[in-house]
KOLROLUM-717024 format. One record per residue (C-alpha): residue number from 0; residue in one letter; x, y, z. Coordinates in nm, 4 decimals. Layout:
<rs>
   num   residuo         c1         c2         c3
   NUM         A          X          Y          Z
...
</rs>
This chain:
<rs>
   num   residuo         c1         c2         c3
     0         X    20.6524    -5.8642     1.4692
     1         X    20.3939    -5.6232     1.3947
     2         X    20.0409    -5.6871     1.5483
     3         X    19.8417    -5.8926     1.3073
     4         X    19.5405    -5.6844     1.2281
     5         X    19.2010    -5.8708     1.2934
     6         X    18.9472    -5.8913     0.9952
     7         X    18.5977    -5.7505     1.0128
     8         X    18.3119    -5.8666     0.7916
     9         X    17.9606    -5.7154     0.8764
    10         X    18.0892    -5.6551     1.2278
    11         X    18.2278    -6.0168     1.2742
    12         X    18.5755    -6.0397     1.4032
    13         X    18.8289    -6.2737     1.2924
    14         X    19.1542    -6.3256     1.4721
    15         X    19.4489    -6.5373     1.6176
    16         X    19.4385    -6.7000     1.9655
    17         X    19.6547    -6.9244     2.1533
    18         X    19.5182    -7.2185     2.3551
    19         X    19.6338    -7.4706     2.6225
    20         X    19.6291    -7.8301     2.5382
    21         X    19.6222    -8.1803     2.6984
    22         X    20.0079    -8.1972     2.7141
    23         X    20.0571    -7.8218     2.8257
    24         X    20.1740    -7.7431     2.4800
    25         X    20.0650    -7.3947     2.3599
    26         X    19.8633    -7.4312     2.0357
    27         X    19.7848    -7.1617     1.7817
    28         X    19.4102    -7.1246     1.6943
    29         X    19.1576    -6.8936     1.5526
    30         X    18.8641    -6.6935     1.6551
    31         X    18.5472    -6.5715     1.4972
    32         X    18.2627    -6.3811     1.6706
    33         X    17.9846    -6.1313     1.5524
    34         X    17.9501    -5.8140     1.7793
    35         X    17.6343    -5.7809     1.9727
    36         X    17.4801    -5.4322     2.0191
    37         X    17.6693    -5.3647     2.3446
    38         X    17.9900    -5.5407     2.2572
    39         X    18.3436    -5.4064     2.1346
    40         X    18.6053    -5.5777     1.9285
    41         X    18.9575    -5.5068     2.0672
    42         X    19.2902    -5.5508     1.8781
    43         X    19.5068    -5.7077     2.1459
    44         X    19.8665    -5.5812     2.1435
    45         X    19.9855    -5.6858     2.4952
    46         X    19.9022    -5.9292     2.7527
    47         X    20.0200    -6.0056     3.1104
    48         X    20.1069    -6.3576     3.2085
    49         X    19.9519    -6.4293     3.5434
    50         X    20.0025    -6.7244     3.7951
    51         X    19.6520    -6.8305     3.7315
    52         X    19.7360    -6.9060     3.3630
    53         X    19.9664    -7.1901     3.4861
    54         X    19.6250    -7.3668     3.6057
    55         X    19.4743    -7.3755     3.2492
    56         X    19.7898    -7.4767     3.0400
    57         X    19.6500    -7.8225     3.0011
    58         X    19.2826    -7.7039     2.9195
    59         X    19.1549    -7.6799     2.5794
    60         X    19.0865    -7.3155     2.6284
    61         X    19.2346    -6.9676     2.4904
    62         X    19.4700    -6.8319     2.7685
    63         X    19.5299    -6.4928     2.9254
    64         X    19.3308    -6.2618     3.1104
    65         X    19.5472    -5.9202     3.1255
    66         X    19.4823    -5.7688     2.8039
    67         X    19.5613    -5.4104     2.6602
    68         X    19.4677    -5.3279     2.2897
    69         X    19.3058    -5.0703     2.0525
    70         X    18.9277    -5.0591     1.9950
    71         X    18.8728    -5.1968     1.6299
    72         X    18.4827    -5.1978     1.6047
    73         X    18.1836    -5.1265     1.8338
    74         X    17.8233    -5.2491     1.8349
    75         X    17.5366    -5.0296     1.7695
    76         X    17.4381    -4.9756     2.1296
    77         X    17.7707    -4.8799     2.2549
    78         X    17.8061    -4.5289     2.3976
    79         X    18.1280    -4.4624     2.5761
    80         X    18.4016    -4.6357     2.3411
    81         X    18.5179    -4.5583     1.9822
    82         X    18.7624    -4.7038     1.7306
    83         X    19.1043    -4.6090     1.8197
    84         X    19.0500    -4.6019     2.2117
    85         X    19.3048    -4.7795     2.3930
    86         X    19.1383    -5.0305     2.6598
    87         X    19.2070    -5.3348     2.8659
    88         X    19.0201    -5.6160     3.0460
    89         X    19.0790    -5.8349     3.3286
    90         X    18.9682    -6.1582     3.5211
    91         X    18.5897    -6.0961     3.5044
    92         X    18.4078    -6.0819     3.1866
    93         X    18.0497    -5.9861     3.2778
    94         X    17.7974    -5.9926     3.5749
    95         X    17.4284    -6.0270     3.5780
    96         X    17.3556    -5.6660     3.7039
    97         X    17.0519    -5.7755     3.9085
    98         X    17.1692    -5.9471     4.2050
    99         X    17.2390    -5.7954     4.5367
   100         X    17.6277    -5.7829     4.4825
   101         X    17.5757    -5.6119     4.1413
   102         X    17.3200    -5.3779     4.2658
   103         X    17.5472    -5.2644     4.5662
   104         X    17.8605    -5.2352     4.3299
   105         X    18.0126    -5.5536     4.4464
   106         X    17.9784    -5.7239     4.1110
   107         X    18.3002    -5.9245     4.1552
   108         X    18.0837    -6.1344     4.3959
   109         X    17.8019    -6.2053     4.1334
   110         X    17.7014    -6.5661     4.1212
   111         X    17.6209    -6.5353     3.7677
   112         X    17.9321    -6.3615     3.6601
   113         X    18.1494    -6.4858     3.3854
   114         X    18.5166    -6.5383     3.4641
   115         X    18.8378    -6.6425     3.3119
   116         X    18.8769    -7.0191     3.3288
   117         X    18.4819    -7.0550     3.3758
   118         X    18.3389    -6.8966     3.0676
   119         X    18.4180    -6.7822     2.6985
   120         X    18.6736    -7.0454     2.6590
   121         X    18.7091    -6.9435     2.2878
   122         X    18.8963    -6.6119     2.3705
   123         X    19.1490    -6.4605     2.5824
   124         X    19.4371    -6.2113     2.5975
   125         X    19.6917    -6.4556     2.4354
   126         X    19.5658    -6.3305     2.1019
   127         X    19.5308    -6.0538     1.8644
   128         X    19.1640    -6.0162     1.9050
   129         X    18.8761    -5.9970     2.1912
   130         X    18.5014    -5.9225     2.1824
   131         X    18.3782    -5.8080     2.5181
   132         X    18.0939    -5.6219     2.6680
   133         X    18.1527    -5.2361     2.6480
   134         X    18.1220    -5.1707     3.0296
   135         X    18.3764    -5.4548     3.1105
   136         X    18.6501    -5.2629     2.8988
   137         X    18.8631    -5.0121     3.0950
   138         X    19.0204    -4.7107     2.9374
   139         X    19.3939    -4.6992     2.9658
   140         X    19.5435    -4.3595     3.0818
   141         X    19.7614    -4.1928     2.8310
   142         X    20.0567    -4.1807     3.0579
   143         X    20.0779    -4.5648     3.1022
   144         X    20.2526    -4.7610     2.8339
   145         X    20.0369    -5.0635     2.7075
   146         X    20.3198    -5.3200     2.8069
   147         X    20.3002    -5.1643     3.1634
   148         X    19.9099    -5.1426     3.1839
   149         X    19.8553    -5.5206     3.0884
   150         X    19.9710    -5.6663     3.4320
   151         X    19.7767    -5.3890     3.6259
   152         X    19.4554    -5.5401     3.4681
   153         X    19.4493    -5.8223     3.7257
   154         X    19.7639    -5.8170     3.9209
   155         X    19.7466    -5.4377     3.9951
   156         X    19.3608    -5.4455     4.0839
   157         X    19.3973    -5.7442     4.2985
   158         X    19.6508    -5.5639     4.5206
   159         X    19.5030    -5.2141     4.5037
   160         X    19.1317    -5.2990     4.6009
   161         X    19.2081    -5.4491     4.9449
   162         X    19.4611    -5.1792     5.0075
   163         X    19.1929    -4.9066     4.9478
   164         X    18.9474    -5.1016     5.1560
   165         X    19.1276    -5.1979     5.4657
   166         X    19.4536    -4.9906     5.4946
   167         X    19.5113    -4.6435     5.6146
   168         X    19.8003    -4.4076     5.5716
   169         X    19.8728    -4.4380     5.9461
   170         X    19.9084    -4.8283     5.9001
   171         X    20.2200    -5.0280     5.9030
   172         X    20.1518    -5.2806     5.6249
   173         X    20.3409    -5.6036     5.5803
   174         X    20.3792    -5.7346     5.2342
   175         X    20.4243    -6.1326     5.2348
   176         X    20.5997    -6.2417     4.9198
   177         X    20.7726    -6.0257     4.6495
   178         X    20.6703    -6.1586     4.3238
   179         X    20.4133    -6.0340     4.0443
   180         X    20.1739    -5.9277     4.3145
   181         X    20.4017    -5.8342     4.5926
   182         X    20.5945    -5.5795     4.4010
   183         X    20.3006    -5.3909     4.2966
   184         X    20.1521    -5.3973     4.6422
   185         X    20.4715    -5.2424     4.7719
   186         X    20.4306    -4.9494     4.5452
   187         X    20.0587    -4.9125     4.5911
   188         X    20.0925    -4.9223     4.9830
   189         X    20.3902    -4.6680     4.9783
   190         X    20.2211    -4.4240     4.7608
   191         X    19.9123    -4.4375     4.9776
   192         X    20.1292    -4.3170     5.2637
   193         X    20.1688    -4.6366     5.4541
   194         X    20.4902    -4.7584     5.6033
   195         X    20.5681    -5.0760     5.4157
   196         X    20.7429    -5.3903     5.5521
   197         X    20.8403    -5.6848     5.3135
   198         X    20.8847    -6.0433     5.4195
   199         X    21.0489    -6.2564     5.1531
   200         X    21.2240    -6.6069     5.1451
   201         X    21.4728    -6.4434     4.8930
   202         X    21.7493    -6.2046     5.0087
   203         X    21.8226    -6.1161     4.6360
   204         X    21.4964    -5.9056     4.6336
   205         X    21.5906    -5.6766     4.9245
   206         X    21.7422    -5.3975     4.6948
   207         X    21.4400    -5.4000     4.4846
   208         X    21.1961    -5.3842     4.7558
   209         X    21.3616    -5.0819     4.9251
   210         X    21.3742    -4.9206     4.5798
   211         X    21.0057    -4.9790     4.5240
   212         X    20.9012    -4.8045     4.8494
   213         X    20.9545    -5.0511     5.1313
   214         X    21.1029    -4.9099     5.4572
   215         X    21.2136    -5.2564     5.5895
   216         X    21.2949    -5.6059     5.4524
   217         X    21.2983    -5.9235     5.6535
   218         X    21.4331    -6.2544     5.4997
   219         X    21.2237    -6.5249     5.6394
   220         X    21.3951    -6.8139     5.4612
   221         X    21.4770    -7.0781     5.7320
   222         X    21.3162    -6.8813     6.0097
   223         X    21.0377    -7.0646     6.2304
   224         X    20.9998    -6.8069     6.4877
   225         X    20.9184    -6.4869     6.3519
   226         X    20.9508    -6.2993     6.7047
   227         X    21.3193    -6.3354     6.6330
   228         X    21.3372    -6.1189     6.3224
   229         X    21.3956    -5.8225     6.5259
   230         X    21.0721    -5.6421     6.4425
   231         X    21.0535    -5.3619     6.7010
   232         X    20.7241    -5.1992     6.5780
   233         X    20.4390    -5.4462     6.5037
   234         X    20.2345    -5.4737     6.1808
   235         X    19.8857    -5.3419     6.1387
   236         X    19.7894    -5.5028     5.8064
   237         X    19.9337    -5.8220     5.6484
   238         X    19.8931    -5.8718     5.2727
   239         X    19.9810    -6.2207     5.1721
   240         X    20.0720    -6.2327     4.7948
   241         X    20.2405    -6.5703     4.7634
   242         X    20.1368    -6.8380     4.5118
   243         X    20.0421    -7.0780     4.7807
   244         X    19.9202    -7.0360     5.1345
   245         X    20.1591    -6.9541     5.4155
   246         X    20.1265    -7.0399     5.7720
   247         X    19.9619    -6.7009     5.8800
   248         X    19.9964    -6.8038     6.2449
   249         X    20.3679    -6.7534     6.2123
   250         X    20.3145    -6.3739     6.1599
   251         X    20.1074    -6.3337     6.4902
   252         X    20.3847    -6.2519     6.7212
   253         X    20.4589    -5.9467     6.4869
   254         X    20.1036    -5.8382     6.4419
   255         X    19.9218    -5.5650     6.6316
   256         X    19.6153    -5.6419     6.8251
   257         X    19.3172    -5.6183     6.5882
   258         X    19.5461    -5.6663     6.2907
   259         X    19.3773    -5.7630     5.9531
   260         X    19.5295    -6.0388     5.7589
   261         X    19.4381    -6.0245     5.3610
   262         X    19.5439    -6.3339     5.1836
   263         X    19.5326    -6.2730     4.7927
   264         X    19.6355    -6.6247     4.7173
   265         X    19.3885    -6.8102     4.4710
   266         X    19.4030    -7.1638     4.5732
   267         X    19.1916    -7.4523     4.6750
   268         X    19.4293    -7.5155     4.9864
   269         X    19.2750    -7.5066     5.3375
   270         X    19.3611    -7.2121     5.5284
   271         X    19.4100    -7.3166     5.9076
   272         X    19.4891    -7.0684     6.2006
   273         X    19.4874    -7.1288     6.5841
   274         X    19.1521    -7.0286     6.6929
   275         X    19.2241    -6.9060     7.0366
   276         X    19.5191    -6.6893     6.9417
   277         X    19.3170    -6.5430     6.6556
   278         X    19.0380    -6.4702     6.9033
   279         X    19.2563    -6.3505     7.1693
   280         X    19.4410    -6.1224     6.9506
   281         X    19.1363    -5.9825     6.7553
   282         X    19.2954    -6.0789     6.4205
   283         X    19.0657    -6.0655     6.1376
   284         X    19.1333    -6.2692     5.8145
   285         X    18.9584    -6.1174     5.5078
   286         X    19.0406    -6.2845     5.1846
   287         X    19.0319    -6.0764     4.8566
   288         X    19.0597    -6.1870     4.5086
   289         X    18.8893    -5.9603     4.2412
   290         X    18.8371    -5.5838     4.2140
   291         X    18.5038    -5.4080     4.1239
   292         X    18.4886    -5.2104     3.7965
   293         X    18.4834    -4.8879     4.0235
   294         X    18.8181    -5.0062     4.1892
   295         X    18.9776    -5.1225     3.8501
   296         X    18.9133    -4.7760     3.7140
   297         X    19.0400    -4.5924     4.0087
   298         X    19.3447    -4.8318     4.0111
   299         X    19.4486    -4.7184     3.6605
   300         X    19.4090    -4.3510     3.7587
   301         X    19.6064    -4.3956     4.0957
   302         X    19.8814    -4.5718     3.9019
   303         X    19.9049    -4.3053     3.6479
   304         X    19.9140    -4.0286     3.8779
   305         X    20.1799    -4.1919     4.1015
   306         X    20.3729    -4.3437     3.8235
   307         X    20.3313    -4.6955     3.9677
   308         X    20.4552    -4.9336     3.7024
   309         X    20.5177    -5.3186     3.7092
   310         X    20.8781    -5.4495     3.6385
   311         X    20.8554    -5.6577     3.3445
   312         X    21.0158    -5.9099     3.1036
   313         X    20.8860    -5.9087     2.7511
   314         X    20.8239    -6.2265     2.5445
   315         X    20.6895    -6.2447     2.1815
   316         X    20.3272    -6.3426     2.1389
   317         X    20.3837    -6.6642     1.9676
   318         X    20.3655    -7.0285     2.0846
   319         X    20.7324    -7.0422     2.1504
   320         X    20.7213    -6.7040     2.3307
   321         X    20.4136    -6.7950     2.5385
   322         X    20.5585    -7.1405     2.6372
   323         X    20.8959    -6.9766     2.7526
   324         X    20.7040    -6.7146     2.9666
   325         X    20.5074    -6.9994     3.1233
   326         X    20.8031    -7.2059     3.1999
   327         X    20.9913    -6.9184     3.3554
   328         X    20.6887    -6.8225     3.5655
   329         X    20.6452    -7.1811     3.6670
   330         X    21.0109    -7.1989     3.8019
   331         X    20.9637    -6.8689     3.9791
   332         X    21.2188    -6.6841     3.7658
   333         X    21.0252    -6.3931     3.6389
   334         X    21.1220    -6.0428     3.7801
   335         X    20.8357    -5.9554     3.8196
   336         X    20.5740    -5.9835     3.5696
   337         X    20.5864    -6.1415     3.2266
   338         X    20.4345    -5.9512     2.9284
   339         X    20.3515    -6.0993     2.5913
   340         X    20.3789    -5.8342     2.2978
   341         X    20.3261    -5.8594     1.9268
   342         X    20.6289    -5.6286     1.8922
   343         X    20.8627    -5.8168     2.1292
</rs>
């Protein structure tokens, strides 16, 4: 169905939102907010569905944090965006701008930042409206369709940032897990010039992994000793993209000395590794979760230039459509990112 156009009355935005609830049922709700001087109203057209959204299905809050839409109105102090511009937003909503992380361009580590699930519970990307700070909205390159851009706003940035920071074109990069994050990480790493090796417990994903840029695929289902996988050339960087933590030490036999392991998993589980083997082999473990605004912008430019796109399944932006997308995501059935669309 066509996107419901939000209403505006003296720069007050009115729109439709979709919330979680105590029993996990998706509930249609409404949103109303007046624009501040530095705020922008966005008519949402598409939203990615992220694994993090599953954590908040039973919370009384508007869901979604991978939005793409059209600027509908701007506050009096806005300088860069104008009505009609196509923009997106991601997991982080704002930062203080004054602390050390903010002043060193690491605002994703700001202790006073606003994040999805921790602030602004009355709005999210499962909606037709959003009101956000202008500097936390990101212009979408013309060459990327909105339905493809939505998953990049969180999933894409989460993969791209650690690859840029810790990986080099001369590195052999292992991607653990081939789902919403993993299939994007394969593309980014490949286009960066890295040799990409995929570890997955699903043999059915081999063809997709190789088509997206991997040079090798190893099925780890039922394998306890990874030294038996037949890997003759060790891995320099290991990106862990699985929804829950894996036993990182299983990969030690196939890693180079001084390898870097980068878990992207957002979980409260405890990460345990054998200290002596970690010390002796010089393995560094560097978790990564969010991208800075700079990296978010550069990720979109890179994805546009190298034609990196998510493989998506579309669902309607309705209570039933959202419920279906979340249910398939919960069961691990999405290949590889779900996208909600008003025109689906």
